[in-house]
C-alpha positions as CSV (number, residue, x, y, z in Angstrom):
1,M,0.0,0.0,0.0
2,V,1.4,3.4,-1.1
3,E,1.5,5.9,1.7
4,K,-0.3,9.1,0.8
5,E,2.0,12.1,0.4
6,K,1.7,14.7,3.1
7,V,1.6,18.4,2.5
8,K,3.6,20.9,4.6
9,C,2.7,24.3,5.8
10,D,4.9,26.9,4.0
11,F,5.0,29.1,7.1
12,C,5.8,26.7,9.9
13,G,6.7,23.4,8.2
14,K,4.0,21.3,9.9
15,S,2.8,18.3,7.9
16,F,-0.9,17.5,7.1
17,N,-2.6,14.6,5.5
18,S,-4.7,16.7,3.1
19,R,-4.7,20.2,1.6
20,N,-8.0,20.9,3.3
21,Q,-6.3,20.3,6.7
22,L,-3.4,22.6,5.7
23,E,-5.7,25.4,4.6
24,Q,-7.7,25.2,7.8
25,H,-4.4,25.2,9.8
26,K,-3.2,28.4,8.0
27,Q,-6.5,30.2,8.8
28,D,-6.5,29.1,12.4
29,V,-2.8,29.6,13.2
30,H,-1.4,32.0,10.7
31,G,-4.4,33.9,9.7
32,A,-6.3,34.2,6.4
33,V,-4.3,33.7,3.2
34,N,-5.0,35.6,0.0
35,K,-4.8,34.2,-3.5
36,N,-1.0,35.1,-3.6
37,N,-0.4,32.9,-0.6
38,V,0.3,36.0,1.6
39,I,-0.8,35.8,5.2
40,I,-3.4,38.3,6.3
41,P,-2.8,38.4,10.1
42,V,-5.7,37.7,12.4
43,K,-6.6,40.7,14.6
44,K,-6.4,39.7,18.2
45,S,-9.2,41.1,20.4
46,F,-8.0,43.3,23.3
47,K,-8.6,41.8,26.7
48,P,-7.8,44.3,29.5
49,S,-5.9,43.1,32.5
50,R,-7.4,43.1,36.0
51,K,-5.2,46.1,36.9
52,V,-6.6,48.1,34.0
53,I,-10.2,47.1,34.9
54,A,-9.6,48.1,38.5
55,T,-8.1,51.5,37.5
56,I,-11.1,52.2,35.3
57,G,-13.5,51.3,38.1
58,V,-11.8,53.6,40.5
59,G,-11.9,56.4,38.0
60,I,-15.6,56.0,37.5
61,L,-16.2,55.9,41.3
62,V,-14.3,59.1,41.8
63,A,-16.2,60.8,39.0
64,I,-19.5,59.8,40.7
65,V,-18.4,61.0,44.1
66,V,-17.2,64.4,42.6
67,S,-20.5,64.8,40.7
68,I,-22.5,64.1,43.9
69,G,-20.4,66.7,45.7
70,V,-20.9,69.3,43.0
71,Y,-24.7,68.7,43.0
72,S,-24.8,68.9,46.8
73,A,-23.1,72.3,46.7
74,T,-25.3,73.7,44.0
75,A,-28.6,72.0,44.5
76,P,-31.5,74.0,46.0
77,H,-31.7,73.7,49.8
78,V,-34.6,71.6,50.9
79,P,-36.5,72.8,54.1
80,S,-35.9,70.5,57.1
81,A,-37.1,70.3,60.6
82,L,-34.4,72.7,61.6
83,T,-35.8,75.5,59.4
84,I,-36.8,78.6,61.4
85,G,-38.9,81.3,59.7
86,G,-37.8,80.1,56.3
87,I,-34.1,80.2,57.3
88,Q,-32.4,76.8,57.0
89,C,-29.4,75.4,58.9
90,S,-26.8,74.4,56.4
91,S,-23.9,72.0,56.9
92,F,-21.5,74.7,55.9
93,E,-21.5,78.5,55.7
94,Q,-23.0,80.0,52.6
95,L,-21.2,82.8,50.7
96,V,-23.5,83.7,47.8
97,F,-24.9,86.5,49.8
98,H,-22.6,87.6,52.6
99,I,-23.0,90.8,54.6
100,H,-22.8,91.9,58.3
101,S,-25.0,94.0,60.6
102,H,-24.3,95.0,64.2
103,L,-26.8,94.9,67.0
104,D,-26.7,96.7,70.3
105,I,-29.2,96.1,73.1
106,F,-29.7,98.5,76.0
107,I,-31.9,97.6,79.0
108,N,-32.5,100.5,81.3
109,G,-29.3,102.2,80.1
110,K,-27.1,99.2,80.4
111,P,-25.6,97.1,77.5
112,F,-27.0,93.6,77.2
113,T,-24.5,91.0,75.9
114,I,-25.6,89.2,72.8
115,P,-24.3,85.7,73.1
116,A,-21.8,84.0,70.8
117,Q,-22.9,81.0,68.6
118,I,-26.4,82.1,68.1
119,G,-27.6,80.2,65.0
120,I,-24.8,77.7,65.2
121,I,-25.3,74.1,66.1
122,P,-21.7,72.9,66.8
123,G,-20.5,70.1,64.5
124,K,-23.8,70.1,62.6
125,C,-24.9,73.3,60.9
126,F,-25.1,77.1,60.5
127,Y,-28.2,79.1,60.2
128,W,-28.0,81.8,57.5
129,L,-28.2,84.4,60.4
130,H,-25.7,83.7,63.2
131,T,-23.1,85.1,65.5
132,H,-19.6,83.9,66.1
133,D,-18.7,85.9,69.2
134,E,-20.2,88.4,71.7
135,S,-19.4,91.5,69.6
136,G,-23.0,91.8,68.4
137,V,-22.0,91.3,64.8
138,I,-24.7,89.4,63.0
139,H,-23.4,87.3,60.1
140,I,-25.8,87.1,57.2
141,E,-24.5,84.3,55.0
142,S,-27.1,82.9,52.6
143,P,-27.2,80.9,49.4
144,V,-29.7,83.4,47.9
145,N,-29.6,87.2,47.7
146,R,-32.6,88.3,49.7
147,N,-33.6,90.5,52.7
148,Y,-33.4,89.2,56.2
149,T,-35.0,90.8,59.2
150,L,-34.4,91.6,62.9
151,G,-37.4,89.4,63.8
152,Q,-35.9,86.4,62.0
153,F,-32.7,86.8,64.0
154,F,-34.5,86.8,67.3
155,D,-36.5,83.7,66.2
156,I,-33.2,81.9,65.6
157,W,-32.0,83.2,68.9
158,N,-35.2,81.8,70.4
159,Q,-35.9,85.1,72.2
160,K,-39.1,87.3,72.1
161,F,-39.0,90.5,70.2
162,N,-41.8,92.8,68.9
163,N,-42.9,96.4,69.4
164,T,-43.9,95.8,73.0
165,Q,-41.5,93.1,74.2
166,L,-37.7,92.6,74.3
167,I,-36.7,89.2,75.6
168,D,-38.4,89.1,79.1
169,N,-39.0,92.9,79.2
170,V,-42.5,94.1,78.4
171,A,-43.2,97.7,77.5
172,A,-46.2,98.0,79.8
173,N,-46.1,101.7,80.6
174,P,-44.6,105.0,79.4
175,K,-41.5,104.5,81.5
176,N,-40.8,101.1,79.9
177,T,-40.8,102.1,76.3
178,L,-39.2,100.1,73.5
179,T,-37.3,102.0,70.8
180,V,-35.1,101.0,67.8
181,Y,-32.4,103.1,66.2
182,I,-30.7,102.5,62.9
183,N,-27.3,104.3,62.4
184,G,-28.3,106.7,65.1
185,S,-31.7,107.6,63.6
186,K,-34.9,106.7,65.5
187,V,-37.2,104.3,63.8
188,P,-40.8,105.6,63.8
189,S,-42.9,103.9,66.5
190,G,-45.5,102.8,64.0
191,T,-43.0,100.6,62.2
192,N,-43.1,96.8,62.7
193,Y,-39.8,96.4,64.5
194,R,-39.6,92.7,63.6
195,G,-39.6,93.6,59.9
196,I,-36.6,95.9,60.1
197,K,-34.1,94.8,57.4
198,L,-30.6,93.7,58.4
199,G,-28.6,95.9,56.1
200,S,-24.9,95.7,55.2
201,H,-22.9,97.4,58.0
202,D,-26.0,98.8,59.7
203,E,-25.7,99.7,63.3
204,I,-29.0,98.7,65.0
205,A,-29.7,99.7,68.6
206,I,-32.7,98.4,70.6
207,V,-33.4,100.4,73.7
208,Y,-35.8,99.3,76.4
209,G,-36.7,101.6,79.3
210,T,-34.1,104.3,80.3
211,P,-31.9,105.0,77.3
212,P,-28.1,105.0,77.4
213,T,-26.2,108.3,77.5
214,T,-25.5,108.1,73.8
215,I,-27.0,106.1,71.0
216,P,-24.3,104.5,68.8
217,L,-24.2,105.9,65.3
218,R,-22.1,103.3,63.7
219,Y,-19.9,100.2,64.4
220,I,-16.4,99.7,63.2
221,F,-16.4,96.3,61.6
222,A,-13.3,94.1,61.3
223,Q,-11.5,94.2,58.0
224,G,-13.2,91.9,55.6
225,E,-16.6,92.0,57.3
């Protein structure tokens, strides 16, 4: 019996029993072959390594976190249980609208100390109206440009204030009157004192009973306030 002649691969020298096997080998191992017997290389698919996949995953995660942070900083503030008179308590100080007013309180001629940290819940949030120290400076730091009032500040302070009462002092007779001054000028008695606007660098003086010797005309704010 005559042994059938084998055919060899022109590229690697491997032998095959038939030309069909040889052609299949060329396509599988060496790539497609054109009519001139020239190899057309097989394009290998890209398979990323685990390290590359992990790096891409971390990048996507960082992008998501940054996007959430940007949204949190720019998204409208949603009223919460801490909202007082339409003023919210934000997790950080707002600087879109940032001004300062100064408040003096006199009760029977004596200055009344305005506490520090009004409108600040330590470690939690800042109301848009707050104090940092006992200087009487009211910080108006809001995410929107709008008017804020003296009454709103007292609400955040959780103290009573209107045309006839200042904290625990009631204007019950002519000797115990309640008067408000802005930059040294007396506010007309028919004005709603709670609605007095907190203007930039305004000096507001509330006087109950016997007035002080002098009514402050202005307050010297610290540089940058």
